[in-house]
All heavy atoms as a GROMACS GRO file, in nm:
protein
  483
    1MET      N    1 -11.410 -27.625  -1.087
    1MET     CA    2 -11.308 -27.657  -1.187
    1MET      C    3 -11.374 -27.649  -1.324
    1MET      O    4 -11.484 -27.698  -1.344
    1MET     CB    5 -11.252 -27.797  -1.161
    1MET     CG    6 -11.138 -27.835  -1.253
    1MET     SD    7 -11.074 -28.000  -1.226
    1MET     CE    8 -10.953 -27.967  -1.103
    2ASP      N    9 -11.306 -27.588  -1.416
    2ASP     CA   10 -11.365 -27.574  -1.550
    2ASP      C   11 -11.341 -27.700  -1.633
    2ASP      O   12 -11.260 -27.787  -1.599
    2ASP     CB   13 -11.311 -27.449  -1.620
    2ASP     CG   14 -11.161 -27.453  -1.638
    2ASP    OD1   15 -11.116 -27.523  -1.729
    2ASP    OD2   16 -11.091 -27.385  -1.560
    3ILE      N   17 -11.411 -27.710  -1.743
    3ILE     CA   18 -11.409 -27.828  -1.829
    3ILE      C   19 -11.270 -27.852  -1.889
    3ILE      O   20 -11.222 -27.964  -1.898
    3ILE     CB   21 -11.514 -27.815  -1.941
    3ILE    CG1   22 -11.654 -27.801  -1.881
    3ILE    CG2   23 -11.508 -27.932  -2.037
    3ILE    CD1   24 -11.698 -27.921  -1.800
    4ALA      N   25 -11.201 -27.747  -1.929
    4ALA     CA   26 -11.068 -27.761  -1.991
    4ALA      C   27 -10.967 -27.819  -1.893
    4ALA      O   28 -10.888 -27.908  -1.928
    4ALA     CB   29 -11.020 -27.627  -2.043
    5ALA      N   30 -10.968 -27.771  -1.769
    5ALA     CA   31 -10.875 -27.822  -1.668
    5ALA      C   32 -10.906 -27.967  -1.634
    5ALA      O   33 -10.816 -28.050  -1.617
    5ALA     CB   34 -10.881 -27.736  -1.543
    6LEU      N   35 -11.036 -27.999  -1.624
    6LEU     CA   36 -11.076 -28.136  -1.596
    6LEU      C   37 -11.034 -28.229  -1.709
    6LEU      O   38 -10.982 -28.339  -1.684
    6LEU     CB   39 -11.227 -28.142  -1.576
    6LEU     CG   40 -11.286 -28.279  -1.541
    6LEU    CD1   41 -11.226 -28.332  -1.412
    6LEU    CD2   42 -11.437 -28.271  -1.531
    7SER      N   43 -11.050 -28.184  -1.831
    7SER     CA   44 -11.010 -28.264  -1.947
    7SER      C   45 -10.860 -28.288  -1.949
    7SER      O   46 -10.814 -28.399  -1.974
    7SER     CB   47 -11.055 -28.193  -2.076
    7SER     OG   48 -11.009 -28.265  -2.189
    8SER      N   49 -10.783 -28.185  -1.918
    8SER     CA   50 -10.637 -28.198  -1.914
    8SER      C   51 -10.593 -28.295  -1.804
    8SER      O   52 -10.504 -28.377  -1.824
    8SER     CB   53 -10.571 -28.063  -1.891
    8SER     OG   54 -10.591 -27.979  -2.002
    9ALA      N   55 -10.656 -28.284  -1.689
    9ALA     CA   56 -10.622 -28.371  -1.576
    9ALA      C   57 -10.654 -28.516  -1.608
    9ALA      O   58 -10.575 -28.607  -1.578
    9ALA     CB   59 -10.695 -28.326  -1.451
   10MET      N   60 -10.769 -28.538  -1.671
   10MET     CA   61 -10.806 -28.675  -1.707
   10MET      C   62 -10.713 -28.732  -1.814
   10MET      O   63 -10.673 -28.849  -1.808
   10MET     CB   64 -10.951 -28.679  -1.754
   10MET     CG   65 -11.051 -28.659  -1.642
   10MET     SD   66 -11.222 -28.660  -1.700
   10MET     CE   67 -11.239 -28.824  -1.762
   11ALA      N   68 -10.674 -28.651  -1.911
   11ALA     CA   69 -10.582 -28.696  -2.016
   11ALA      C   70 -10.446 -28.730  -1.957
   11ALA      O   71 -10.384 -28.831  -1.993
   11ALA     CB   72 -10.568 -28.589  -2.124
   12LEU      N   73 -10.400 -28.646  -1.864
   12LEU     CA   74 -10.272 -28.672  -1.798
   12LEU      C   75 -10.279 -28.802  -1.717
   12LEU      O   76 -10.186 -28.884  -1.721
   12LEU     CB   77 -10.234 -28.556  -1.707
   12LEU     CG   78 -10.102 -28.572  -1.631
   12LEU    CD1   79  -9.986 -28.581  -1.728
   12LEU    CD2   80 -10.084 -28.456  -1.534
   13GLY      N   81 -10.388 -28.824  -1.648
   13GLY     CA   82 -10.406 -28.947  -1.570
   13GLY      C   83 -10.406 -29.070  -1.660
   13GLY      O   84 -10.346 -29.173  -1.627
   14GLN      N   85 -10.473 -29.060  -1.773
   14GLN     CA   86 -10.476 -29.174  -1.866
   14GLN      C   87 -10.338 -29.200  -1.925
   14GLN      O   88 -10.296 -29.315  -1.941
   14GLN     CB   89 -10.576 -29.147  -1.978
   14GLN     CG   90 -10.720 -29.156  -1.933
   14GLN     CD   91 -10.817 -29.119  -2.045
   14GLN    OE1   92 -10.777 -29.063  -2.146
   14GLN    NE2   93 -10.945 -29.150  -2.023
   15THR      N   94 -10.264 -29.093  -1.955
   15THR     CA   95 -10.130 -29.108  -2.009
   15THR      C   96 -10.038 -29.174  -1.907
   15THR      O   97  -9.961 -29.265  -1.941
   15THR     CB   98 -10.072 -28.971  -2.050
   15THR    OG1   99 -10.159 -28.912  -2.146
   15THR    CG2  100  -9.934 -28.985  -2.109
   16GLN      N  101 -10.044 -29.129  -1.783
   16GLN     CA  102  -9.962 -29.188  -1.678
   16GLN      C  103  -9.998 -29.334  -1.654
   16GLN      O  104  -9.911 -29.418  -1.634
   16GLN     CB  105  -9.975 -29.108  -1.549
   16GLN     CG  106  -9.908 -28.973  -1.554
   16GLN     CD  107  -9.933 -28.890  -1.430
   16GLN    OE1  108 -10.027 -28.916  -1.354
   16GLN    NE2  109  -9.849 -28.789  -1.410
   17SER      N  110 -10.125 -29.364  -1.658
   17SER     CA  111 -10.170 -29.502  -1.640
   17SER      C  112 -10.121 -29.591  -1.754
   17SER      O  113 -10.071 -29.702  -1.731
   17SER     CB  114 -10.322 -29.508  -1.631
   17SER     OG  115 -10.366 -29.640  -1.617
   18ALA      N  116 -10.131 -29.543  -1.876
   18ALA     CA  117 -10.085 -29.620  -1.992
   18ALA      C  118  -9.934 -29.641  -1.986
   18ALA      O  119  -9.884 -29.750  -2.015
   18ALA     CB  120 -10.123 -29.550  -2.121
   19TRP      N  121  -9.860 -29.538  -1.945
   19TRP     CA  122  -9.715 -29.548  -1.934
   19TRP      C  123  -9.677 -29.650  -1.826
   19TRP      O  124  -9.588 -29.732  -1.846
   19TRP     CB  125  -9.656 -29.411  -1.900
   19TRP     CG  126  -9.506 -29.412  -1.893
   19TRP    CD1  127  -9.419 -29.405  -1.996
   19TRP    CD2  128  -9.427 -29.423  -1.774
   19TRP    NE1  129  -9.291 -29.409  -1.949
   19TRP    CE2  130  -9.293 -29.421  -1.813
   19TRP    CE3  131  -9.458 -29.434  -1.638
   19TRP    CZ2  132  -9.189 -29.430  -1.722
   19TRP    CZ3  133  -9.354 -29.443  -1.549
   19TRP    CH2  134  -9.222 -29.441  -1.590
   20GLY      N  135  -9.745 -29.645  -1.713
   20GLY     CA  136  -9.719 -29.740  -1.604
   20GLY      C  137  -9.746 -29.883  -1.647
   20GLY      O  138  -9.670 -29.975  -1.614
   21MET      N  139  -9.854 -29.905  -1.720
   21MET     CA  140  -9.886 -30.040  -1.767
   21MET      C  141  -9.781 -30.089  -1.866
   21MET      O  142  -9.744 -30.207  -1.865
   21MET     CB  143 -10.025 -30.043  -1.832
   21MET     CG  144 -10.138 -30.021  -1.733
   21MET     SD  145 -10.144 -30.147  -1.604
   21MET     CE  146 -10.197 -30.286  -1.700
   22LYS      N  147  -9.730 -30.002  -1.951
   22LYS     CA  148  -9.627 -30.039  -2.048
   22LYS      C  149  -9.498 -30.077  -1.975
   22LYS      O  150  -9.432 -30.176  -2.010
   22LYS     CB  151  -9.603 -29.924  -2.145
   22LYS     CG  152  -9.506 -29.956  -2.254
   22LYS     CD  153  -9.557 -30.067  -2.343
   22LYS     CE  154  -9.461 -30.092  -2.457
   22LYS     NZ  155  -9.494 -30.211  -2.533
   23MET      N  156  -9.460 -30.000  -1.874
   23MET     CA  157  -9.339 -30.031  -1.797
   23MET      C  158  -9.354 -30.163  -1.722
   23MET      O  159  -9.262 -30.243  -1.715
   23MET     CB  160  -9.308 -29.919  -1.697
   23MET     CG  161  -9.264 -29.790  -1.760
   23MET     SD  162  -9.113 -29.807  -1.855
   23MET     CE  163  -9.173 -29.793  -2.021
   24LEU      N  164  -9.472 -30.188  -1.668
   24LEU     CA  165  -9.498 -30.314  -1.600
   24LEU      C  166  -9.491 -30.430  -1.698
   24LEU      O  167  -9.433 -30.535  -1.667
   24LEU     CB  168  -9.636 -30.311  -1.533
   24LEU     CG  169  -9.678 -30.437  -1.458
   24LEU    CD1  170  -9.580 -30.469  -1.347
   24LEU    CD2  171  -9.818 -30.420  -1.403
   25SER      N  172  -9.544 -30.411  -1.818
   25SER     CA  173  -9.537 -30.515  -1.920
   25SER      C  174  -9.392 -30.545  -1.958
   25SER      O  175  -9.354 -30.661  -1.973
   25SER     CB  176  -9.616 -30.471  -2.043
   25SER     OG  177  -9.604 -30.563  -2.147
   26ASN      N  178  -9.312 -30.439  -1.974
   26ASN     CA  179  -9.170 -30.458  -2.005
   26ASN      C  180  -9.098 -30.533  -1.894
   26ASN      O  181  -9.016 -30.623  -1.920
   26ASN     CB  182  -9.101 -30.324  -2.029
   26ASN     CG  183  -9.140 -30.261  -2.160
   26ASN    OD1  184  -9.195 -30.327  -2.247
   26ASN    ND2  185  -9.111 -30.133  -2.175
   27ALA      N  186  -9.125 -30.498  -1.770
   27ALA     CA  187  -9.061 -30.565  -1.656
   27ALA      C  188  -9.100 -30.713  -1.652
   27ALA      O  189  -9.016 -30.799  -1.624
   27ALA     CB  190  -9.100 -30.496  -1.526
   28MET      N  191  -9.225 -30.742  -1.680
   28MET     CA  192  -9.270 -30.882  -1.681
   28MET      C  193  -9.203 -30.960  -1.793
   28MET      O  194  -9.163 -31.075  -1.774
   28MET     CB  195  -9.422 -30.888  -1.693
   28MET     CG  196  -9.494 -30.843  -1.568
   28MET     SD  197  -9.673 -30.832  -1.586
   28MET     CE  198  -9.717 -30.993  -1.641
   29ASP      N  199  -9.188 -30.898  -1.911
   29ASP     CA  200  -9.120 -30.964  -2.022
   29ASP      C  201  -8.974 -30.994  -1.988
   29ASP      O  202  -8.924 -31.104  -2.015
   29ASP     CB  203  -9.126 -30.877  -2.148
   29ASP     CG  204  -9.267 -30.865  -2.205
   29ASP    OD1  205  -9.354 -30.948  -2.170
   29ASP    OD2  206  -9.290 -30.772  -2.286
   30ILE      N  207  -8.907 -30.899  -1.928
   30ILE     CA  208  -8.767 -30.918  -1.889
   30ILE      C  209  -8.756 -31.029  -1.785
   30ILE      O  210  -8.667 -31.115  -1.793
   30ILE     CB  211  -8.707 -30.786  -1.837
   30ILE    CG1  212  -8.691 -30.688  -1.953
   30ILE    CG2  213  -8.573 -30.810  -1.768
   30ILE    CD1  214  -8.655 -30.548  -1.911
   31SER      N  215  -8.845 -31.031  -1.688
   31SER     CA  216  -8.843 -31.136  -1.585
   31SER      C  217  -8.867 -31.273  -1.646
   31SER      O  218  -8.804 -31.372  -1.606
   31SER     CB  219  -8.949 -31.109  -1.478
   31SER     OG  220  -8.918 -30.990  -1.409
   32GLU      N  221  -8.956 -31.282  -1.742
   32GLU     CA  222  -8.984 -31.409  -1.807
   32GLU      C  223  -8.861 -31.458  -1.883
   32GLU      O  224  -8.826 -31.577  -1.874
   32GLU     CB  225  -9.102 -31.394  -1.903
   32GLU     CG  226  -9.145 -31.524  -1.967
   32GLU     CD  227  -9.267 -31.507  -2.056
   32GLU    OE1  228  -9.328 -31.399  -2.057
   32GLU    OE2  229  -9.299 -31.604  -2.126
   33ILE      N  230  -8.795 -31.369  -1.954
   33ILE     CA  231  -8.674 -31.406  -2.029
   33ILE      C  232  -8.564 -31.450  -1.933
   33ILE      O  233  -8.497 -31.553  -1.957
   33ILE     CB  234  -8.627 -31.287  -2.117
   33ILE    CG1  235  -8.726 -31.265  -2.230
   33ILE    CG2  236  -8.486 -31.314  -2.172
   33ILE    CD1  237  -8.704 -31.135  -2.306
   34GLN      N  238  -8.545 -31.379  -1.823
   34GLN     CA  239  -8.443 -31.416  -1.726
   34GLN      C  240  -8.474 -31.550  -1.662
   34GLN      O  241  -8.383 -31.630  -1.638
   34GLN     CB  242  -8.430 -31.308  -1.619
   34GLN     CG  243  -8.363 -31.183  -1.667
   34GLN     CD  244  -8.360 -31.074  -1.561
   34GLN    OE1  245  -8.438 -31.075  -1.465
   34GLN    NE2  246  -8.270 -30.978  -1.578
   35GLY      N  247  -8.600 -31.577  -1.636
   35GLY     CA  248  -8.640 -31.707  -1.580
   35GLY      C  249  -8.610 -31.821  -1.676
   35GLY      O  250  -8.561 -31.927  -1.635
   36GLU      N  251  -8.640 -31.799  -1.803
   36GLU     CA  252  -8.611 -31.902  -1.903
   36GLU      C  253  -8.461 -31.927  -1.914
   36GLU      O  254  -8.417 -32.042  -1.923
   36GLU     CB  255  -8.668 -31.861  -2.039
   36GLU     CG  256  -8.819 -31.864  -2.046
   36GLU     CD  257  -8.874 -31.801  -2.174
   36GLU    OE1  258  -8.792 -31.750  -2.255
   36GLU    OE2  259  -8.996 -31.804  -2.192
   37GLN      N  260  -8.382 -31.820  -1.912
   37GLN     CA  261  -8.238 -31.835  -1.920
   37GLN      C  262  -8.183 -31.907  -1.797
   37GLN      O  263  -8.093 -31.990  -1.809
   37GLN     CB  264  -8.171 -31.698  -1.935
   37GLN     CG  265  -8.194 -31.634  -2.070
   37GLN     CD  266  -8.141 -31.492  -2.078
   37GLN    OE1  267  -8.112 -31.429  -1.976
   37GLN    NE2  268  -8.127 -31.442  -2.200
   38MET      N  269  -8.237 -31.877  -1.680
   38MET     CA  270  -8.191 -31.944  -1.559
   38MET      C  271  -8.226 -32.092  -1.562
   38MET      O  272  -8.146 -32.177  -1.523
   38MET     CB  273  -8.250 -31.879  -1.435
   38MET     CG  274  -8.192 -31.936  -1.306
   38MET     SD  275  -8.235 -31.841  -1.161
   38MET     CE  276  -8.146 -31.690  -1.193
   39ALA      N  277  -8.345 -32.124  -1.611
   39ALA     CA  278  -8.385 -32.265  -1.622
   39ALA      C  279  -8.294 -32.340  -1.719
   39ALA      O  280  -8.253 -32.454  -1.692
   39ALA     CB  281  -8.530 -32.276  -1.668
   40GLU      N  282  -8.258 -32.276  -1.830
   40GLU     CA  283  -8.165 -32.338  -1.924
   40GLU      C  284  -8.027 -32.358  -1.861
   40GLU      O  285  -7.963 -32.461  -1.881
   40GLU     CB  286  -8.151 -32.252  -2.050
   40GLU     CG  287  -8.274 -32.250  -2.138
   40GLU     CD  288  -8.262 -32.152  -2.254
   40GLU    OE1  289  -8.152 -32.097  -2.275
   40GLU    OE2  290  -8.363 -32.131  -2.322
   41MET      N  291  -7.982 -32.260  -1.786
   41MET     CA  292  -7.852 -32.268  -1.721
   41MET      C  293  -7.849 -32.381  -1.619
   41MET      O  294  -7.754 -32.460  -1.613
   41MET     CB  295  -7.818 -32.136  -1.653
   41MET     CG  296  -7.681 -32.133  -1.590
   41MET     SD  297  -7.642 -31.974  -1.514
   41MET     CE  298  -7.760 -31.969  -1.381
   42ILE      N  299  -7.954 -32.394  -1.540
   42ILE     CA  300  -7.961 -32.500  -1.440
   42ILE      C  301  -7.968 -32.636  -1.506
   42ILE      O  302  -7.905 -32.732  -1.462
   42ILE     CB  303  -8.080 -32.477  -1.345
   42ILE    CG1  304  -8.052 -32.355  -1.257
   42ILE    CG2  305  -8.109 -32.599  -1.260
   42ILE    CD1  306  -8.169 -32.310  -1.174
   43ALA      N  307  -8.043 -32.645  -1.616
   43ALA     CA  308  -8.056 -32.773  -1.686
   43ALA      C  309  -7.925 -32.816  -1.752
   43ALA      O  310  -7.901 -32.936  -1.770
   43ALA     CB  311  -8.166 -32.764  -1.791
   44SER      N  312  -7.838 -32.720  -1.785
   44SER     CA  313  -7.714 -32.755  -1.853
   44SER      C  314  -7.606 -32.805  -1.758
   44SER      O  315  -7.508 -32.862  -1.802
   44SER     CB  316  -7.661 -32.634  -1.931
   44SER     OG  317  -7.616 -32.534  -1.842
   45VAL      N  318  -7.622 -32.784  -1.627
   45VAL     CA  319  -7.522 -32.827  -1.530
   45VAL      C  320  -7.548 -32.973  -1.491
   45VAL      O  321  -7.662 -33.008  -1.458
   45VAL     CB  322  -7.527 -32.736  -1.405
   45VAL    CG1  323  -7.429 -32.783  -1.299
   45VAL    CG2  324  -7.499 -32.593  -1.443
   46PRO      N  325  -7.445 -33.059  -1.494
   46PRO     CA  326  -7.465 -33.198  -1.451
   46PRO      C  327  -7.508 -33.206  -1.305
   46PRO      O  328  -7.473 -33.119  -1.224
   46PRO     CB  329  -7.326 -33.260  -1.469
   46PRO     CG  330  -7.253 -33.170  -1.562
   46PRO     CD  331  -7.311 -33.034  -1.542
   47ALA      N  332  -7.583 -33.310  -1.273
   47ALA     CA  333  -7.637 -33.326  -1.138
   47ALA      C  334  -7.527 -33.336  -1.034
   47ALA      O  335  -7.542 -33.288  -0.921
   47ALA     CB  336  -7.728 -33.448  -1.133
   48SER      N  337  -7.415 -33.400  -1.068
   48SER     CA  338  -7.307 -33.415  -0.970
   48SER      C  339  -7.248 -33.280  -0.931
   48SER      O  340  -7.216 -33.257  -0.814
   48SER     CB  341  -7.198 -33.506  -1.026
   48SER     OG  342  -7.143 -33.450  -1.144
   49GLN      N  343  -7.235 -33.190  -1.025
   49GLN     CA  344  -7.184 -33.057  -0.993
   49GLN      C  345  -7.284 -32.979  -0.910
   49GLN      O  346  -7.246 -32.902  -0.822
   49GLN     CB  347  -7.152 -32.979  -1.121
   49GLN     CG  348  -7.020 -33.014  -1.181
   49GLN     CD  349  -6.988 -32.925  -1.300
   49GLN    OE1  350  -7.079 -32.884  -1.373
   49GLN    NE2  351  -6.862 -32.895  -1.320
   50MET      N  352  -7.413 -32.996  -0.938
   50MET     CA  353  -7.514 -32.928  -0.858
   50MET      C  354  -7.509 -32.975  -0.714
   50MET      O  355  -7.520 -32.896  -0.621
   50MET     CB  356  -7.654 -32.952  -0.916
   50MET     CG  357  -7.688 -32.862  -1.031
   50MET     SD  358  -7.687 -32.691  -0.984
   50MET     CE  359  -7.860 -32.661  -0.976
   51GLU      N  360  -7.492 -33.103  -0.693
   51GLU     CA  361  -7.485 -33.158  -0.557
   51GLU      C  362  -7.364 -33.102  -0.484
   51GLU      O  363  -7.373 -33.066  -0.367
   51GLU     CB  364  -7.480 -33.310  -0.561
   51GLU     CG  365  -7.469 -33.376  -0.424
   51GLU     CD  366  -7.588 -33.351  -0.334
   51GLU    OE1  367  -7.699 -33.337  -0.387
   51GLU    OE2  368  -7.570 -33.347  -0.212
   52LEU      N  369  -7.251 -33.093  -0.552
   52LEU     CA  370  -7.131 -33.039  -0.488
   52LEU      C  371  -7.146 -32.891  -0.456
   52LEU      O  372  -7.089 -32.843  -0.358
   52LEU     CB  373  -7.008 -33.061  -0.577
   52LEU     CG  374  -6.955 -33.204  -0.580
   52LEU    CD1  375  -6.840 -33.216  -0.679
   52LEU    CD2  376  -6.910 -33.248  -0.442
   53SER      N  377  -7.221 -32.818  -0.536
   53SER     CA  378  -7.238 -32.676  -0.507
   53SER      C  379  -7.325 -32.654  -0.384
   53SER      O  380  -7.309 -32.556  -0.313
   53SER     CB  381  -7.299 -32.604  -0.627
   53SER     OG  382  -7.434 -32.641  -0.645
   54VAL      N  383  -7.415 -32.748  -0.357
   54VAL     CA  384  -7.503 -32.736  -0.240
   54VAL      C  385  -7.437 -32.794  -0.116
   54VAL      O  386  -7.440 -32.736  -0.009
   54VAL     CB  387  -7.638 -32.806  -0.267
   54VAL    CG1  388  -7.725 -32.804  -0.144
   54VAL    CG2  389  -7.708 -32.741  -0.384
   55ASN      N  390  -7.374 -32.913  -0.130
   55ASN     CA  391  -7.307 -32.982  -0.019
   55ASN      C  392  -7.162 -33.010  -0.059
   55ASN      O  393  -7.131 -33.122  -0.100
   55ASN     CB  394  -7.379 -33.114   0.012
   55ASN     CG  395  -7.521 -33.093   0.057
   55ASN    OD1  396  -7.548 -33.004   0.134
   55ASN    ND2  397  -7.611 -33.174   0.007
   56PRO      N  398  -7.073 -32.914  -0.049
   56PRO     CA  399  -6.937 -32.933  -0.101
   56PRO      C  400  -6.855 -33.037  -0.026
   56PRO      O  401  -6.760 -33.091  -0.081
   56PRO     CB  402  -6.874 -32.794  -0.090
   56PRO     CG  403  -6.953 -32.724   0.015
   56PRO     CD  404  -7.092 -32.782   0.007
   57PHE      N  405  -6.889 -33.068   0.099
   57PHE     CA  406  -6.807 -33.159   0.177
   57PHE      C  407  -6.863 -33.301   0.184
   57PHE      O  408  -6.801 -33.389   0.243
   57PHE     CB  409  -6.787 -33.104   0.319
   57PHE     CG  410  -6.724 -32.967   0.317
   57PHE    CD1  411  -6.797 -32.855   0.350
   57PHE    CD2  412  -6.592 -32.951   0.277
   57PHE    CE1  413  -6.739 -32.730   0.346
   57PHE    CE2  414  -6.533 -32.826   0.273
   57PHE     CZ  415  -6.607 -32.714   0.308
   58VAL      N  416  -6.980 -33.324   0.127
   58VAL     CA  417  -7.040 -33.457   0.129
   58VAL      C  418  -6.964 -33.548   0.034
   58VAL      O  419  -6.942 -33.514  -0.082
   58VAL     CB  420  -7.190 -33.451   0.091
   58VAL    CG1  421  -7.247 -33.591   0.074
   58VAL    CG2  422  -7.268 -33.375   0.194
   59GLY      N  423  -6.921 -33.661   0.083
   59GLY     CA  424  -6.850 -33.756  -0.001
   59GLY      C  425  -6.703 -33.728  -0.015
   59GLY      O  426  -6.632 -33.796  -0.090
   60GLY      N  427  -6.650 -33.630   0.054
   60GLY     CA  428  -6.509 -33.597   0.044
   60GLY      C  429  -6.420 -33.689   0.124
   60GLY      O  430  -6.304 -33.706   0.094
   61ASN      N  431  -6.475 -33.750   0.229
   61ASN     CA  432  -6.397 -33.841   0.316
   61ASN      C  433  -6.463 -33.977   0.318
   61ASN      O  434  -6.585 -33.989   0.312
   61ASN     CB  435  -6.390 -33.786   0.458
   61ASN     CG  436  -6.319 -33.653   0.465
   61ASN    OD1  437  -6.225 -33.630   0.389
   61ASN    ND2  438  -6.364 -33.567   0.553
   62PHE      N  439  -6.379 -34.078   0.333
   62PHE     CA  440  -6.430 -34.214   0.340
   62PHE      C  441  -6.370 -34.279   0.464
   62PHE      O  442  -6.248 -34.297   0.473
   62PHE     CB  443  -6.390 -34.292   0.213
   62PHE     CG  444  -6.435 -34.434   0.213
   62PHE    CD1  445  -6.568 -34.466   0.202
   62PHE    CD2  446  -6.343 -34.537   0.227
   62PHE    CE1  447  -6.611 -34.597   0.202
   62PHE    CE2  448  -6.384 -34.668   0.228
   62PHE     CZ  449  -6.518 -34.698   0.215
   63ASP      N  450  -6.452 -34.308   0.562
   63ASP     CA  451  -6.406 -34.373   0.685
   63ASP      C  452  -6.441 -34.521   0.677
   63ASP      O  453  -6.554 -34.557   0.653
   63ASP     CB  454  -6.475 -34.312   0.808
   63ASP     CG  455  -6.437 -34.166   0.828
   63ASP    OD1  456  -6.326 -34.129   0.785
   63ASP    OD2  457  -6.517 -34.092   0.886
   64MET      N  458  -6.337 -34.604   0.702
   64MET     CA  459  -6.360 -34.748   0.694
   64MET      C  460  -6.290 -34.815   0.810
   64MET      O  461  -6.176 -34.784   0.841
   64MET     CB  462  -6.303 -34.801   0.561
   64MET     CG  463  -6.327 -34.946   0.539
   64MET     SD  464  -6.268 -34.988   0.376
   64MET     CE  465  -6.211 -35.152   0.410
   65ARG      N  466  -6.359 -34.908   0.875
   65ARG     CA  467  -6.302 -34.986   0.985
   65ARG      C  468  -6.309 -35.133   0.948
   65ARG      O  469  -6.410 -35.179   0.898
   65ARG     CB  470  -6.379 -34.962   1.114
   65ARG     CG  471  -6.363 -34.821   1.164
   65ARG     CD  472  -6.428 -34.807   1.296
   65ARG     NE  473  -6.421 -34.665   1.334
   65ARG     CZ  474  -6.441 -34.623   1.454
   65ARG    NH1  475  -6.473 -34.706   1.550
   65ARG    NH2  476  -6.431 -34.494   1.480
   66VAL      N  477  -6.204 -35.199   0.977
   66VAL     CA  478  -6.199 -35.341   0.947
   66VAL      C  479  -6.192 -35.420   1.075
   66VAL      O  480  -6.133 -35.390   1.170
   66VAL     CB  481  -6.077 -35.374   0.858
   66VAL    CG1  482  -6.072 -35.523   0.826
   66VAL    CG2  483  -6.080 -35.290   0.734
   0.00000   0.00000   0.00000
């Protein structure tokens, strides 16, 4: 393999590697923002509504014997 072809191949490899790292960085930034937004959304919901969303039938009936 001649020097020019080797140089081109190495430059292409470095470019692809740099592009991949940039895309990974962007994906991580987006995931971080989405996580923060989800945490804010969960924190804004009252605890009673959260309990009903997980166990919708708990506390719906009251059985009493005298």
